[in-house]
BALOBA-1460 file (C-alpha; in Angstrom, 3 decimals):
// residues 246
<rec num="1" residu="m" x="278.372" y="-13.111" z="4.238"/>
<rec num="2" residu="v" x="278.167" y="-12.252" z="8.061"/>
<rec num="3" residu="r" x="281.804" y="-12.940" z="10.007"/>
<rec num="4" residu="a" x="281.654" y="-14.967" z="12.948"/>
<rec num="5" residu="s" x="282.179" y="-12.420" z="15.325"/>
<rec num="6" residu="e" x="279.750" y="-10.054" z="13.700"/>
<rec num="7" residu="r" x="276.545" y="-12.522" z="14.190"/>
<rec num="8" residu="d" x="274.889" y="-12.894" z="17.640"/>
<rec num="9" residu="s" x="275.730" y="-16.203" z="18.866"/>
<rec num="10" residu="k" x="273.760" y="-17.989" z="21.735"/>
<rec num="11" residu="w" x="275.806" y="-21.529" z="22.501"/>
<rec num="12" residu="s" x="273.448" y="-24.218" z="23.959"/>
<rec num="13" residu="m" x="273.909" y="-27.618" z="24.963"/>
<rec num="14" residu="v" x="271.075" y="-30.340" z="24.203"/>
<rec num="15" residu="v" x="271.495" y="-33.733" z="26.342"/>
<rec num="16" residu="d" x="269.377" y="-36.461" z="25.281"/>
<rec num="17" residu="i" x="269.096" y="-38.760" z="28.462"/>
<rec num="18" residu="d" x="267.700" y="-41.390" z="26.105"/>
<rec num="19" residu="r" x="271.398" y="-42.133" z="24.582"/>
<rec num="20" residu="c" x="273.251" y="-41.731" z="27.831"/>
<rec num="21" residu="s" x="274.603" y="-44.950" z="29.033"/>
<rec num="22" residu="g" x="276.404" y="-43.596" z="31.931"/>
<rec num="23" residu="c" x="279.821" y="-44.290" z="30.577"/>
<rec num="24" residu="q" x="281.088" y="-41.472" z="32.009"/>
<rec num="25" residu="a" x="283.537" y="-40.628" z="28.795"/>
<rec num="26" residu="c" x="282.792" y="-37.062" z="29.101"/>
<rec num="27" residu="v" x="283.962" y="-36.565" z="32.700"/>
<rec num="28" residu="i" x="287.276" y="-37.904" z="31.989"/>
<rec num="29" residu="a" x="287.474" y="-36.001" z="28.327"/>
<rec num="30" residu="c" x="286.155" y="-32.892" z="30.608"/>
<rec num="31" residu="h" x="289.406" y="-33.490" z="33.061"/>
<rec num="32" residu="a" x="291.966" y="-34.130" z="30.219"/>
<rec num="33" residu="e" x="290.867" y="-30.753" z="28.288"/>
<rec num="34" residu="n" x="290.399" y="-28.321" z="31.333"/>
<rec num="35" residu="n" x="293.348" y="-29.252" z="33.360"/>
<rec num="36" residu="i" x="290.980" y="-30.362" z="36.402"/>
<rec num="37" residu="k" x="292.735" y="-31.961" z="39.330"/>
<rec num="38" residu="l" x="292.210" y="-36.189" z="39.600"/>
<rec num="39" residu="p" x="290.361" y="-36.837" z="42.720"/>
<rec num="40" residu="d" x="292.409" y="-38.681" z="45.494"/>
<rec num="41" residu="e" x="291.537" y="-40.748" z="48.350"/>
<rec num="42" residu="e" x="291.356" y="-37.492" z="50.705"/>
<rec num="43" residu="m" x="289.283" y="-35.939" z="48.621"/>
<rec num="44" residu="y" x="286.563" y="-38.539" z="48.241"/>
<rec num="45" residu="e" x="286.959" y="-38.702" z="52.100"/>
<rec num="46" residu="t" x="286.096" y="-35.204" z="52.663"/>
<rec num="47" residu="g" x="283.412" y="-34.765" z="50.211"/>
<rec num="48" residu="r" x="285.475" y="-32.064" z="48.038"/>
<rec num="49" residu="t" x="285.933" y="-33.854" z="44.464"/>
<rec num="50" residu="q" x="286.230" y="-31.756" z="41.802"/>
<rec num="51" residu="n" x="284.146" y="-32.646" z="38.166"/>
<rec num="52" residu="w" x="282.905" y="-29.792" z="36.149"/>
<rec num="53" residu="i" x="280.781" y="-32.507" z="34.834"/>
<rec num="54" residu="r" x="278.872" y="-35.459" z="36.636"/>
<rec num="55" residu="i" x="276.590" y="-37.983" z="35.638"/>
<rec num="56" residu="d" x="273.801" y="-38.701" z="38.424"/>
<rec num="57" residu="r" x="272.726" y="-42.139" z="38.384"/>
<rec num="58" residu="y" x="269.100" y="-43.238" z="39.466"/>
<rec num="59" residu="w" x="267.381" y="-46.451" z="40.308"/>
<rec num="60" residu="e" x="263.505" y="-47.145" z="39.133"/>
<rec num="61" residu="g" x="261.540" y="-50.109" z="39.869"/>
<rec num="62" residu="e" x="261.923" y="-52.864" z="42.513"/>
<rec num="63" residu="f" x="264.492" y="-55.609" z="42.658"/>
<rec num="64" residu="p" x="264.682" y="-57.762" z="40.625"/>
<rec num="65" residu="d" x="262.822" y="-55.394" z="38.130"/>
<rec num="66" residu="v" x="265.220" y="-52.193" z="38.625"/>
<rec num="67" residu="k" x="266.690" y="-50.042" z="35.906"/>
<rec num="68" residu="a" x="269.565" y="-47.460" z="36.129"/>
<rec num="69" residu="r" x="268.489" y="-43.970" z="34.870"/>
<rec num="70" residu="f" x="271.425" y="-41.627" z="34.196"/>
<rec num="71" residu="l" x="271.458" y="-37.883" z="33.909"/>
<rec num="72" residu="p" x="274.804" y="-35.914" z="33.094"/>
<rec num="73" residu="v" x="274.733" y="-32.359" z="34.881"/>
<rec num="74" residu="f" x="277.193" y="-29.294" z="34.612"/>
<rec num="75" residu="c" x="276.500" y="-25.803" z="35.092"/>
<rec num="76" residu="q" x="273.375" y="-24.832" z="32.970"/>
<rec num="77" residu="h" x="275.028" y="-21.246" z="32.078"/>
<rec num="78" residu="c" x="271.367" y="-19.732" z="33.163"/>
<rec num="79" residu="g" x="270.434" y="-16.600" z="31.116"/>
<rec num="80" residu="n" x="269.202" y="-15.345" z="34.662"/>
<rec num="81" residu="a" x="271.884" y="-16.975" z="36.767"/>
<rec num="82" residu="p" x="271.274" y="-16.839" z="40.390"/>
<rec num="83" residu="c" x="275.377" y="-17.435" z="40.954"/>
<rec num="84" residu="e" x="276.029" y="-14.218" z="39.048"/>
<rec num="85" residu="p" x="274.785" y="-11.188" z="41.414"/>
<rec num="86" residu="v" x="275.683" y="-12.480" z="44.532"/>
<rec num="87" residu="c" x="279.163" y="-12.280" z="43.629"/>
<rec num="88" residu="p" x="280.761" y="-9.299" z="45.214"/>
<rec num="89" residu="v" x="283.727" y="-8.626" z="42.887"/>
<rec num="90" residu="y" x="282.390" y="-9.227" z="39.838"/>
<rec num="91" residu="a" x="283.813" y="-12.417" z="38.774"/>
<rec num="92" residu="t" x="281.479" y="-14.401" z="37.185"/>
<rec num="93" residu="y" x="278.804" y="-12.710" z="34.689"/>
<rec num="94" residu="h" x="276.823" y="-13.457" z="31.453"/>
<rec num="95" residu="s" x="278.670" y="-13.233" z="28.027"/>
<rec num="96" residu="l" x="276.760" y="-11.977" z="25.144"/>
<rec num="97" residu="d" x="277.067" y="-15.141" z="23.633"/>
<rec num="98" residu="g" x="274.844" y="-17.287" z="25.842"/>
<rec num="99" residu="l" x="278.059" y="-18.378" z="28.452"/>
<rec num="100" residu="n" x="278.492" y="-17.917" z="32.178"/>
<rec num="101" residu="i" x="281.775" y="-16.919" z="32.470"/>
<rec num="102" residu="q" x="284.000" y="-17.232" z="35.634"/>
<rec num="103" residu="v" x="287.070" y="-14.966" z="35.915"/>
<rec num="104" residu="y" x="289.835" y="-16.974" z="38.034"/>
<rec num="105" residu="n" x="291.802" y="-14.279" z="38.431"/>
<rec num="106" residu="r" x="289.221" y="-11.825" z="39.833"/>
<rec num="107" residu="c" x="287.657" y="-14.553" z="41.888"/>
<rec num="108" residu="v" x="288.646" y="-14.157" z="45.905"/>
<rec num="109" residu="g" x="286.548" y="-17.316" z="47.419"/>
<rec num="110" residu="t" x="283.936" y="-16.023" z="48.969"/>
<rec num="111" residu="r" x="281.860" y="-19.114" z="47.739"/>
<rec num="112" residu="f" x="278.731" y="-17.092" z="47.595"/>
<rec num="113" residu="c" x="277.943" y="-18.090" z="44.124"/>
<rec num="114" residu="a" x="278.148" y="-22.013" z="45.195"/>
<rec num="115" residu="n" x="275.734" y="-21.132" z="48.044"/>
<rec num="116" residu="n" x="273.534" y="-19.483" z="45.434"/>
<rec num="117" residu="d" x="273.743" y="-22.478" z="42.981"/>
<rec num="118" residu="p" x="270.979" y="-24.508" z="42.668"/>
<rec num="119" residu="y" x="272.443" y="-27.204" z="40.734"/>
<rec num="120" residu="n" x="275.174" y="-27.676" z="42.648"/>
<rec num="121" residu="v" x="277.983" y="-27.433" z="39.556"/>
<rec num="122" residu="r" x="280.369" y="-25.008" z="41.134"/>
<rec num="123" residu="f" x="283.593" y="-25.654" z="42.960"/>
<rec num="124" residu="f" x="285.779" y="-24.693" z="45.363"/>
<rec num="125" residu="n" x="290.069" y="-25.165" z="45.181"/>
<rec num="126" residu="w" x="290.451" y="-26.661" z="48.646"/>
<rec num="127" residu="w" x="293.904" y="-27.854" z="47.340"/>
<rec num="128" residu="e" x="296.877" y="-26.899" z="45.110"/>
<rec num="129" residu="p" x="296.475" y="-29.036" z="41.868"/>
<rec num="130" residu="i" x="299.497" y="-31.230" z="41.829"/>
<rec num="131" residu="w" x="300.228" y="-33.782" z="39.060"/>
<rec num="132" residu="p" x="302.685" y="-36.568" z="38.702"/>
<rec num="133" residu="d" x="305.779" y="-35.183" z="36.712"/>
<rec num="134" residu="i" x="305.036" y="-38.130" z="34.163"/>
<rec num="135" residu="m" x="301.505" y="-36.163" z="33.897"/>
<rec num="136" residu="r" x="302.747" y="-32.541" z="33.148"/>
<rec num="137" residu="n" x="303.364" y="-32.629" z="29.597"/>
<rec num="138" residu="y" x="299.213" y="-34.115" z="29.362"/>
<rec num="139" residu="l" x="298.406" y="-30.550" z="30.908"/>
<rec num="140" residu="n" x="296.549" y="-28.442" z="28.188"/>
<rec num="141" residu="p" x="298.295" y="-24.971" z="27.135"/>
<rec num="142" residu="d" x="295.315" y="-23.391" z="26.217"/>
<rec num="143" residu="v" x="293.499" y="-23.754" z="29.699"/>
<rec num="144" residu="t" x="294.903" y="-22.197" z="32.781"/>
<rec num="145" residu="v" x="295.763" y="-24.135" z="35.503"/>
<rec num="146" residu="r" x="293.918" y="-22.860" z="38.673"/>
<rec num="147" residu="s" x="295.485" y="-22.309" z="42.178"/>
<rec num="148" residu="k" x="293.878" y="-22.837" z="45.375"/>
<rec num="149" residu="g" x="291.339" y="-20.733" z="46.873"/>
<rec num="150" residu="i" x="288.892" y="-19.770" z="43.774"/>
<rec num="151" residu="m" x="285.895" y="-21.243" z="42.338"/>
<rec num="152" residu="e" x="285.752" y="-22.971" z="39.074"/>
<rec num="153" residu="k" x="283.291" y="-24.431" z="36.720"/>
<rec num="154" residu="c" x="282.269" y="-25.723" z="33.488"/>
<rec num="155" residu="t" x="283.138" y="-23.181" z="31.077"/>
<rec num="156" residu="m" x="281.465" y="-25.242" z="27.731"/>
<rec num="157" residu="c" x="285.416" y="-25.368" z="26.616"/>
<rec num="158" residu="v" x="285.269" y="-21.599" z="26.002"/>
<rec num="159" residu="h" x="288.629" y="-21.607" z="24.674"/>
<rec num="160" residu="r" x="287.521" y="-24.007" z="22.022"/>
<rec num="161" residu="i" x="284.726" y="-21.555" z="21.039"/>
<rec num="162" residu="r" x="287.038" y="-18.691" z="20.851"/>
<rec num="163" residu="r" x="289.377" y="-20.299" z="18.783"/>
<rec num="164" residu="a" x="286.801" y="-21.233" z="16.108"/>
<rec num="165" residu="e" x="285.624" y="-17.938" z="16.093"/>
<rec num="166" residu="r" x="288.988" y="-16.551" z="15.241"/>
<rec num="167" residu="t" x="289.635" y="-19.376" z="12.597"/>
<rec num="168" residu="a" x="286.124" y="-18.405" z="11.284"/>
<rec num="169" residu="d" x="287.117" y="-14.510" z="11.465"/>
<rec num="170" residu="r" x="290.428" y="-15.457" z="9.398"/>
<rec num="171" residu="d" x="288.380" y="-17.286" z="6.875"/>
<rec num="172" residu="g" x="285.743" y="-14.740" z="6.393"/>
<rec num="173" residu="r" x="282.829" y="-17.114" z="7.315"/>
<rec num="174" residu="e" x="280.887" y="-18.037" z="9.791"/>
<rec num="175" residu="i" x="281.204" y="-21.027" z="12.085"/>
<rec num="176" residu="n" x="279.691" y="-24.280" z="10.612"/>
<rec num="177" residu="d" x="277.534" y="-26.301" z="12.452"/>
<rec num="178" residu="g" x="279.147" y="-29.061" z="14.001"/>
<rec num="179" residu="e" x="282.653" y="-27.951" z="13.704"/>
<rec num="180" residu="l" x="282.474" y="-26.581" z="17.206"/>
<rec num="181" residu="m" x="282.374" y="-29.142" z="19.952"/>
<rec num="182" residu="p" x="283.436" y="-29.365" z="23.784"/>
<rec num="183" residu="a" x="285.715" y="-32.131" z="25.232"/>
<rec num="184" residu="c" x="282.410" y="-33.959" z="26.592"/>
<rec num="185" residu="a" x="280.320" y="-33.720" z="23.232"/>
<rec num="186" residu="q" x="283.536" y="-35.043" z="21.490"/>
<rec num="187" residu="a" x="284.284" y="-37.822" z="23.482"/>
<rec num="188" residu="c" x="280.467" y="-39.216" z="24.134"/>
<rec num="189" residu="p" x="280.270" y="-42.330" z="21.773"/>
<rec num="190" residu="t" x="276.420" y="-42.477" z="21.914"/>
<rec num="191" residu="g" x="275.934" y="-39.018" z="20.756"/>
<rec num="192" residu="s" x="273.938" y="-37.834" z="23.628"/>
<rec num="193" residu="l" x="275.485" y="-34.675" z="24.228"/>
<rec num="194" residu="v" x="274.766" y="-31.936" z="21.261"/>
<rec num="195" residu="f" x="276.407" y="-28.759" z="21.212"/>
<rec num="196" residu="g" x="275.587" y="-25.806" z="18.891"/>
<rec num="197" residu="d" x="274.249" y="-22.115" z="18.210"/>
<rec num="198" residu="l" x="270.621" y="-21.510" z="19.033"/>
<rec num="199" residu="n" x="270.516" y="-18.428" z="17.089"/>
<rec num="200" residu="d" x="271.470" y="-20.576" z="14.120"/>
<rec num="201" residu="d" x="267.633" y="-21.338" z="12.835"/>
<rec num="202" residu="n" x="269.800" y="-24.540" z="10.908"/>
<rec num="203" residu="s" x="271.359" y="-25.798" z="13.585"/>
<rec num="204" residu="k" x="270.897" y="-29.467" z="15.248"/>
<rec num="205" residu="v" x="270.393" y="-27.608" z="18.624"/>
<rec num="206" residu="s" x="267.877" y="-25.277" z="17.406"/>
<rec num="207" residu="h" x="266.020" y="-28.016" z="15.957"/>
<rec num="208" residu="m" x="266.228" y="-30.694" z="19.211"/>
<rec num="209" residu="v" x="265.054" y="-27.572" z="21.496"/>
<rec num="210" residu="e" x="261.682" y="-28.031" z="19.568"/>
<rec num="211" residu="d" x="261.267" y="-31.542" z="20.220"/>
<rec num="212" residu="e" x="258.304" y="-32.524" z="22.688"/>
<rec num="213" residu="r" x="260.622" y="-34.333" z="24.951"/>
<rec num="214" residu="a" x="262.743" y="-30.912" z="25.804"/>
<rec num="215" residu="y" x="263.133" y="-29.470" z="29.186"/>
<rec num="216" residu="r" x="265.126" y="-27.893" z="31.182"/>
<rec num="217" residu="l" x="266.368" y="-28.862" z="34.943"/>
<rec num="218" residu="l" x="264.649" y="-26.880" z="37.787"/>
<rec num="219" residu="e" x="262.386" y="-24.706" z="35.142"/>
<rec num="220" residu="s" x="260.340" y="-23.565" z="38.307"/>
<rec num="221" residu="l" x="263.064" y="-21.488" z="39.591"/>
<rec num="222" residu="g" x="263.330" y="-19.049" z="36.329"/>
<rec num="223" residu="t" x="266.904" y="-19.099" z="36.203"/>
<rec num="224" residu="g" x="266.674" y="-19.717" z="32.229"/>
<rec num="225" residu="p" x="269.216" y="-22.472" z="31.596"/>
<rec num="226" residu="n" x="270.640" y="-22.711" z="28.111"/>
<rec num="227" residu="v" x="270.951" y="-26.684" z="28.285"/>
<rec num="228" residu="v" x="268.289" y="-28.661" z="27.505"/>
<rec num="229" residu="y" x="267.337" y="-31.949" z="28.420"/>
<rec num="230" residu="l" x="265.547" y="-34.357" z="26.225"/>
<rec num="231" residu="k" x="263.349" y="-36.879" z="28.313"/>
<rec num="232" residu="k" x="263.892" y="-40.589" z="28.310"/>
<rec num="233" residu="v" x="261.658" y="-42.888" z="26.251"/>
<rec num="234" residu="d" x="260.691" y="-46.122" z="28.177"/>
<rec num="235" residu="p" x="259.553" y="-49.176" z="25.925"/>
<rec num="236" residu="e" x="258.070" y="-50.485" z="28.705"/>
<rec num="237" residu="y" x="255.710" y="-47.175" z="28.636"/>
<rec num="238" residu="k" x="254.612" y="-47.810" z="24.997"/>
<rec num="239" residu="g" x="256.953" y="-45.262" z="23.817"/>
<rec num="240" residu="e" x="255.761" y="-42.229" z="26.455"/>
<rec num="241" residu="a" x="258.834" y="-40.110" z="27.549"/>
<rec num="242" residu="v" x="259.364" y="-40.496" z="30.969"/>
<rec num="243" residu="k" x="260.590" y="-37.319" z="32.578"/>
<rec num="244" residu="h" x="263.469" y="-37.290" z="35.541"/>
<rec num="245" residu="h" x="264.376" y="-34.982" z="38.324"/>
<rec num="246" residu="g" x="263.526" y="-31.823" z="36.069"/>
């Protein structure tokens, strides 16, 4: 039996747009899991809100036959990430298991990575995070609280990944498909977010990426994202898949 730490993994997320209802349960779960400061009025007014995952909403059609389309967007964990080579202190790099890592205590806040990020999924901490006293006991002890002056972004809940690896190694086994889920995928009520190992031929994501509806955001840039989207299927177009903003 190959132990979890001995097998090369490539963690990936598949987003089925046809299932997404735009409920934003994933956004709330991400905030709670990763100690992200809740945006207040000042942050909104200055355009400095923080969301590691956001739901982009698009309108199609003309009134009254208009439809809302939803697109979850977060760090794409690119295999050829444009944010990595511009960091002067190597605070962001690509791990062997397919994740774009952000080292908070190495970041000096140049924001070069955000300027070179075509997906607009990196955020700068403009303020020191403050929570009401009643909410301090709700902070996740497995995730550090980031201070003012550094960049942050989606980590695919890397603390959950490392915990699952340690557990599997302790038991002398591989990580079972579906055993590991980031907070967003766990909270999604429609199952539109599916997380797994692309290098596992039997995993659900490895089969989903072969779907004829599969595509990646801004593929023409050659960033090689590890996040794959499945096109929405509109019954009015006789079951044909409709690709949006890819």
